[in-house]
C-alpha positions in Angstrom: 192.7 92.0 60.2 193.0 89.1 62.5 195.7 88.0 64.2 196.1 85.1 66.0 198.1 84.7 69.3 198.9 82.0 72.3 199.3 84.1 75.5 198.6 83.3 79.0 196.3 85.6 81.2 198.9 88.4 81.6 199.6 88.3 77.9 202.7 87.0 77.9 203.8 84.3 75.0 204.7 80.4 76.1 208.4 81.3 75.4 208.7 84.5 77.1 206.7 83.5 80.1 209.4 81.4 82.0 207.8 78.5 82.4 207.0 77.0 79.3 207.2 73.4 78.6 210.5 72.2 77.6 209.0 70.7 74.5 209.2 73.7 73.0 212.7 74.4 73.3 212.8 72.1 70.4 211.1 74.6 68.3 214.1 77.0 68.6 216.0 77.3 65.3 214.4 74.4 63.5 213.1 74.7 60.0 209.3 74.2 60.6 209.7 77.0 63.7 212.3 79.6 62.6 213.3 82.2 65.2 211.9 85.8 64.2 215.5 86.8 63.0 215.8 83.4 61.1 212.5 84.0 59.4 213.3 87.5 58.5 211.0 89.6 60.5 212.0 93.3 61.0 211.5 93.2 64.9 212.7 96.6 65.2 209.5 98.0 63.1 207.5 98.6 66.4 208.3 99.5 69.6 206.1 97.0 71.5 205.8 93.7 69.2 204.1 90.6 69.8 204.5 87.5 67.9 201.2 85.8 66.1 199.8 84.0 63.6 197.5 85.4 60.2 195.1 82.6 61.0 194.2 80.0 63.8 195.2 77.1 61.5 198.6 78.2 61.2 198.9 78.7 65.2 197.4 75.2 65.5 200.0 73.8 63.0 202.9 75.4 64.8 202.0 74.4 68.2 200.8 70.8 67.1 201.9 68.2 69.5 202.3 71.2 72.4 198.9 72.4 72.8 198.1 69.7 75.8 201.0 71.3 77.6 199.8 74.9 76.7 196.1 74.3 77.8 196.3 74.6 81.6 198.0 78.2 81.4 197.2 79.7 77.6 194.6 80.9 75.5 194.1 81.7 72.0 193.5 85.6 72.2 192.6 87.1 68.7 193.3 90.8 67.9 192.4 92.9 65.6 195.4 95.0 64.0 195.6 97.2 60.8 198.0 95.4 57.8 200.5 98.3 58.1 200.9 97.2 62.1 202.1 93.9 61.1 205.1 92.5 59.5 205.5 88.6 58.3 207.9 86.3 58.4 209.5 85.1 55.0 208.0 81.7 55.7 204.7 83.2 56.1 204.0 80.9 59.0 204.3 83.7 61.8 204.0 87.4 62.1 204.9 90.3 64.5 202.4 93.2 65.1 202.5 96.6 66.6 201.0 95.6 70.4 200.0 99.4 70.8 197.6 99.7 67.9 196.3 96.3 68.5 192.7 95.8 69.7 191.7 92.2 71.7 188.7 91.3 70.2 188.4 87.7 71.9 190.5 85.4 74.4 189.6 81.5 74.6 190.6 78.7 76.5 192.0 76.0 73.7 189.3 73.8 72.4 186.6 76.4 72.8 185.0 77.6 69.8 186.1 81.2 68.7 182.9 83.6 68.1 185.3 86.0 65.9 185.8 82.8 63.5 181.8 82.5 63.2 181.3 86.2 62.3 184.1 86.0 59.5 182.2 83.4 57.7 179.3 85.4 58.0 181.0 88.1 56.2 182.1 85.7 53.2 
């Protein structure tokens, strides 16, 4: 399956890189942006986890209103991960995946078209 993630050039997400925009603080614990624990995600399932989204629309909805702050330093990374290496939150808005078993397929700046989405459409 494909997993969509926001990360900087070093692979760090916007909540962990130490320089995220203060507007993301409002995400912490609110019903539309539950923390992994509040969302029932088993973060102990894998040793090296990363948070992500099941589709680009979920990623965009999660960061809606904040993308302009992410654009300068962050990318949309697309990973290919087997289902057994993914754990969903009960909200189904977010997931964690086993980073050690993930393959980076594509990395693009916000606003760029993802080649991988074109390939998925061709398969349907």
